[in-house]
Z-matrix of the N, CA and C atoms (Angstrom, degrees):
N
C 1 1.453
C 2 1.514 1 107.70
N 3 1.285 2 115.50 1 134.11
C 4 1.451 3 120.30 2 179.08
C 5 1.523 4 109.15 3 -95.52
N 6 1.310 5 116.11 4 96.00
C 7 1.451 6 121.74 5 178.06
C 8 1.525 7 107.01 6 -108.52
N 9 1.312 8 116.77 7 103.94
C 10 1.460 9 118.41 8 -176.49
C 11 1.529 10 111.41 9 -68.12
N 12 1.302 11 114.85 10 127.05
C 13 1.461 12 121.62 11 176.76
C 14 1.520 13 107.58 12 -119.34
N 15 1.312 14 115.27 13 142.40
C 16 1.460 15 118.43 14 174.86
C 17 1.532 16 108.72 15 -71.19
N 18 1.287 17 115.25 16 165.15
C 19 1.467 18 120.20 17 178.79
C 20 1.533 19 110.36 18 -59.72
N 21 1.328 20 116.15 19 -41.54
C 22 1.466 21 120.53 20 179.47
C 23 1.529 22 111.72 21 -66.48
N 24 1.327 23 116.79 22 -41.65
C 25 1.463 24 119.96 23 178.57
C 26 1.522 25 110.84 24 -61.91
N 27 1.329 26 115.54 25 -46.24
C 28 1.459 27 119.26 26 -179.77
C 29 1.527 28 110.51 27 -61.39
N 30 1.325 29 117.46 28 -43.44
C 31 1.464 30 120.92 29 179.44
C 32 1.529 31 111.06 30 -61.88
N 33 1.340 32 116.61 31 -41.65
C 34 1.467 33 120.07 32 178.97
C 35 1.522 34 111.61 33 -64.81
N 36 1.324 35 116.99 34 -41.21
C 37 1.467 36 120.34 35 179.94
C 38 1.523 37 110.84 36 -67.63
N 39 1.320 38 116.76 37 -42.17
C 40 1.467 39 120.73 38 178.58
C 41 1.522 40 110.00 39 -60.25
N 42 1.325 41 117.24 40 -43.02
C 43 1.467 42 120.23 41 178.13
C 44 1.521 43 111.18 42 -64.55
N 45 1.320 44 116.75 43 -37.16
C 46 1.467 45 120.19 44 177.82
C 47 1.528 46 110.63 45 -65.15
N 48 1.331 47 117.23 46 -41.73
C 49 1.470 48 121.09 47 177.23
C 50 1.528 49 110.05 48 -62.28
N 51 1.321 50 116.91 49 -43.96
C 52 1.461 51 120.73 50 -179.74
C 53 1.527 52 110.73 51 -63.13
N 54 1.331 53 116.60 52 -41.02
C 55 1.467 54 120.05 53 179.16
C 56 1.527 55 110.56 54 -66.09
N 57 1.352 56 116.16 55 -42.90
C 58 1.460 57 119.52 56 177.89
C 59 1.525 58 110.69 57 -58.76
N 60 1.318 59 116.54 58 -46.44
C 61 1.463 60 120.67 59 -179.69
C 62 1.527 61 110.78 60 -60.25
N 63 1.320 62 116.51 61 -42.36
C 64 1.465 63 120.50 62 -177.81
C 65 1.531 64 112.04 63 -69.61
N 66 1.325 65 116.30 64 -46.40
C 67 1.466 66 119.76 65 -173.50
C 68 1.529 67 113.77 66 -83.35
N 69 1.315 68 117.20 67 -35.72
C 70 1.460 69 119.70 68 -175.23
C 71 1.529 70 113.42 69 -98.04
N 72 1.321 71 116.63 70 -27.69
C 73 1.469 72 120.02 71 -176.69
C 74 1.521 73 113.52 72 -113.88
N 75 1.323 74 116.53 73 -1.70
C 76 1.464 75 122.14 74 -176.55
C 77 1.530 76 111.44 75 52.82
N 78 1.323 77 116.05 76 41.42
C 79 1.461 78 122.47 77 179.79
C 80 1.527 79 109.39 78 -126.76
N 81 1.301 80 116.08 79 128.04
C 82 1.463 81 119.75 80 173.10
C 83 1.522 82 107.38 81 -82.28
N 84 1.321 83 116.53 82 134.42
C 85 1.456 84 120.70 83 -177.43
C 86 1.520 85 109.08 84 -128.19
N 87 1.307 86 116.15 85 132.98
C 88 1.465 87 119.90 86 178.82
C 89 1.526 88 110.14 87 -74.22
N 90 1.311 89 115.88 88 164.05
C 91 1.465 90 121.50 89 177.72
C 92 1.524 91 109.99 90 -61.24
N 93 1.318 92 117.11 91 -39.58
C 94 1.466 93 120.98 92 -179.55
C 95 1.525 94 110.99 93 -64.18
N 96 1.329 95 117.04 94 -45.30
C 97 1.474 96 119.78 95 179.48
C 98 1.527 97 111.12 96 -65.43
N 99 1.311 98 116.41 97 -41.06
C 100 1.464 99 119.62 98 178.07
C 101 1.527 100 110.65 99 -64.84
N 102 1.321 101 117.42 100 -35.40
C 103 1.469 102 121.32 101 176.74
C 104 1.518 103 110.95 102 -65.46
N 105 1.339 104 116.58 103 -42.21
C 106 1.461 105 120.49 104 176.85
C 107 1.528 106 110.85 105 -63.05
N 108 1.316 107 116.52 106 -40.54
C 109 1.457 108 120.54 107 178.94
C 110 1.535 109 110.35 108 -64.40
N 111 1.325 110 116.60 109 -41.21
C 112 1.459 111 120.60 110 176.91
C 113 1.525 112 110.55 111 -60.27
N 114 1.308 113 117.72 112 -46.02
C 115 1.464 114 121.39 113 179.24
C 116 1.528 115 110.49 114 -60.57
N 117 1.323 116 116.62 115 -40.47
C 118 1.465 117 120.91 116 177.14
C 119 1.534 118 110.39 117 -60.89
N 120 1.334 119 116.34 118 -48.10
C 121 1.468 120 120.18 119 179.17
C 122 1.523 121 111.18 120 -58.95
N 123 1.327 122 116.46 121 -42.73
C 124 1.463 123 120.17 122 -178.72
C 125 1.525 124 111.59 123 -65.18
N 126 1.316 125 117.33 124 -35.52
C 127 1.467 126 120.30 125 -178.79
C 128 1.526 127 112.41 126 -81.70
N 129 1.307 128 118.25 127 -37.16
C 130 1.462 129 122.06 128 -172.70
C 131 1.522 130 114.80 129 -97.43
N 132 1.317 131 117.91 130 -38.16
C 133 1.456 132 120.76 131 -171.07
C 134 1.526 133 112.75 132 -105.33
N 135 1.311 134 117.42 133 -37.39
C 136 1.463 135 120.87 134 -178.34
C 137 1.532 136 113.31 135 -56.16
N 138 1.340 137 119.71 136 -38.27
C 139 1.468 138 118.39 137 178.71
C 140 1.531 139 113.34 138 -59.51
N 141 1.320 140 117.91 139 -31.19
C 142 1.470 141 120.40 140 176.92
C 143 1.518 142 110.61 141 -62.57
N 144 1.328 143 116.86 142 -46.85
C 145 1.459 144 121.14 143 179.10
C 146 1.527 145 110.69 144 -66.87
N 147 1.332 146 116.44 145 -41.32
C 148 1.458 147 121.07 146 179.52
C 149 1.522 148 110.93 147 -61.19
N 150 1.333 149 116.25 148 -49.00
C 151 1.462 150 120.34 149 -179.32
C 152 1.524 151 111.74 150 -62.80
N 153 1.306 152 116.40 151 -36.45
C 154 1.470 153 119.97 152 177.32
C 155 1.524 154 110.26 153 -65.36
N 156 1.326 155 117.13 154 -41.52
C 157 1.460 156 121.16 155 177.68
C 158 1.524 157 111.84 156 -63.01
N 159 1.325 158 116.71 157 -41.89
C 160 1.465 159 120.89 158 178.00
C 161 1.529 160 109.99 159 -63.26
N 162 1.323 161 117.48 160 -44.33
C 163 1.462 162 121.12 161 179.79
C 164 1.527 163 111.45 162 -64.53
N 165 1.336 164 117.16 163 -41.66
C 166 1.469 165 120.22 164 177.05
C 167 1.526 166 110.84 165 -62.06
N 168 1.327 167 117.36 166 -41.88
C 169 1.469 168 121.29 167 178.51
C 170 1.528 169 110.07 168 -64.91
N 171 1.336 170 118.10 169 -41.51
C 172 1.468 171 121.64 170 178.78
C 173 1.529 172 110.98 171 -60.83
N 174 1.334 173 116.34 172 -45.01
C 175 1.464 174 120.20 173 179.44
C 176 1.524 175 111.18 174 -63.37
N 177 1.319 176 116.48 175 -41.67
C 178 1.462 177 120.62 176 -179.92
C 179 1.525 178 110.87 177 -63.62
N 180 1.327 179 117.48 178 -45.97
C 181 1.463 180 121.10 179 179.74
C 182 1.526 181 111.28 180 -66.25
N 183 1.323 182 117.66 181 -37.89
C 184 1.469 183 120.87 182 177.50
C 185 1.523 184 110.26 183 -63.71
N 186 1.315 185 117.13 184 -40.38
C 187 1.459 186 121.01 185 178.81
C 188 1.524 187 110.47 186 -64.63
N 189 1.325 188 117.35 187 -41.75
C 190 1.460 189 120.45 188 177.29
C 191 1.525 190 111.12 189 -63.92
N 192 1.330 191 116.80 190 -40.89
C 193 1.462 192 120.82 191 -179.86
C 194 1.528 193 110.93 192 -66.36
N 195 1.327 194 117.98 193 -38.64
C 196 1.466 195 121.26 194 178.70
C 197 1.514 196 111.60 195 -63.01
N 198 1.313 197 118.09 196 -34.62
C 199 1.465 198 122.10 197 -176.74
C 200 1.526 199 112.31 198 -93.01
N 201 1.322 200 118.13 199 5.27
C 202 1.458 201 120.71 200 -177.72
C 203 1.529 202 113.16 201 -57.27
N 204 1.338 203 119.81 202 -46.21
C 205 1.467 204 118.45 203 178.08
C 206 1.532 205 112.61 204 -62.60
N 207 1.303 206 117.25 205 -32.95
C 208 1.458 207 120.04 206 179.18
C 209 1.513 208 112.81 207 -76.88
N 210 1.316 209 116.95 208 -25.48
C 211 1.457 210 121.35 209 -178.95
C 212 1.519 211 111.71 210 -86.23
N 213 1.306 212 116.63 211 -40.72
C 214 1.458 213 121.94 212 -176.42
C 215 1.525 214 109.00 213 -120.81
N 216 1.307 215 116.86 214 91.18
C 217 1.456 216 121.73 215 -179.89
C 218 1.516 217 108.64 216 -135.80
N 219 1.310 218 116.19 217 133.87
C 220 1.462 219 122.37 218 177.36
C 221 1.517 220 107.94 219 -116.56
N 222 1.301 221 116.83 220 120.84
C 223 1.462 222 122.03 221 178.84
C 224 1.526 223 108.47 222 -69.06
N 225 1.333 224 117.24 223 125.18
C 226 1.466 225 119.36 224 -179.11
C 227 1.529 226 112.60 225 -83.58
N 228 1.314 227 116.08 226 162.94
C 229 1.466 228 124.41 227 172.57
C 230 1.529 229 113.63 228 53.80
N 231 1.293 230 116.49 229 49.97
C 232 1.469 231 121.04 230 -178.73
C 233 1.530 232 111.83 231 -108.06
N 234 1.323 233 117.83 232 5.87
C 235 1.461 234 120.59 233 -176.70
C 236 1.522 235 111.86 234 -59.49
N 237 1.321 236 116.08 235 -42.38
C 238 1.456 237 120.53 236 -174.98
C 239 1.522 238 112.55 237 -93.18
N 240 1.303 239 116.72 238 8.71
C 241 1.469 240 119.30 239 -178.97
C 242 1.525 241 109.94 240 -63.02
N 243 1.315 242 115.51 241 141.46
C 244 1.463 243 121.20 242 -177.87
C 245 1.525 244 111.19 243 -66.65
N 246 1.322 245 116.31 244 -34.32
C 247 1.466 246 119.92 245 -178.36
C 248 1.518 247 108.37 246 -95.43
N 249 1.304 248 116.55 247 106.88
C 250 1.462 249 120.72 248 176.64
C 251 1.525 250 108.30 249 -86.10
N 252 1.285 251 116.49 250 122.71
C 253 1.456 252 122.13 251 177.22
C 254 1.511 253 108.65 252 -129.76
N 255 1.283 254 116.59 253 179.78
C 256 1.462 255 118.51 254 177.89
C 257 1.521 256 110.36 255 -63.97
N 258 1.308 257 115.61 256 131.14
C 259 1.463 258 121.06 257 179.45
C 260 1.515 259 108.31 258 -90.80
N 261 1.286 260 115.51 259 151.98
C 262 1.456 261 119.29 260 178.08
C 263 1.517 262 110.56 261 150.13
N 264 1.274 263 115.42 262 -167.74
C 265 1.455 264 121.69 263 -177.95
C 266 1.525 265 108.82 264 -77.44
N 267 1.336 266 116.09 265 132.55
C 268 1.453 267 120.23 266 176.74
C 269 1.509 268 108.78 267 -148.67
N 270 1.307 269 116.49 268 171.74
C 271 1.465 270 120.81 269 -177.68
C 272 1.520 271 110.58 270 -70.99
N 273 1.323 272 114.91 271 144.74
C 274 1.460 273 122.43 272 176.97
C 275 1.517 274 108.36 273 -68.25
N 276 1.349 275 117.17 274 134.92
C 277 1.466 276 117.94 275 178.91
C 278 1.522 277 110.91 276 -65.15
N 279 1.312 278 115.01 277 146.52
C 280 1.468 279 121.57 278 178.36
C 281 1.512 280 108.74 279 -69.32
N 282 1.318 281 115.88 280 138.05
C 283 1.472 282 119.43 281 178.24
C 284 1.505 283 110.78 282 -112.40
């Protein structure tokens, strides 16, 4: 996966990987090894998170599209209605 990172972002992530290795695994890791590990994560693991984000966004947009008639509904032919209320967009009545 090609996830563009700025030079500063990459440096910060590499330092975080090195710190994790040192503190949690008791392993000293060079900048080069941490960079290789970052590249591995971006190619192997990042697509899982990316695909999950895309699927979550698709579900959210589909849900919004399904409720569009209920969210944006204008009752027609209400000019002569006896009860004058505020006109505008309102929810479609349940049938």
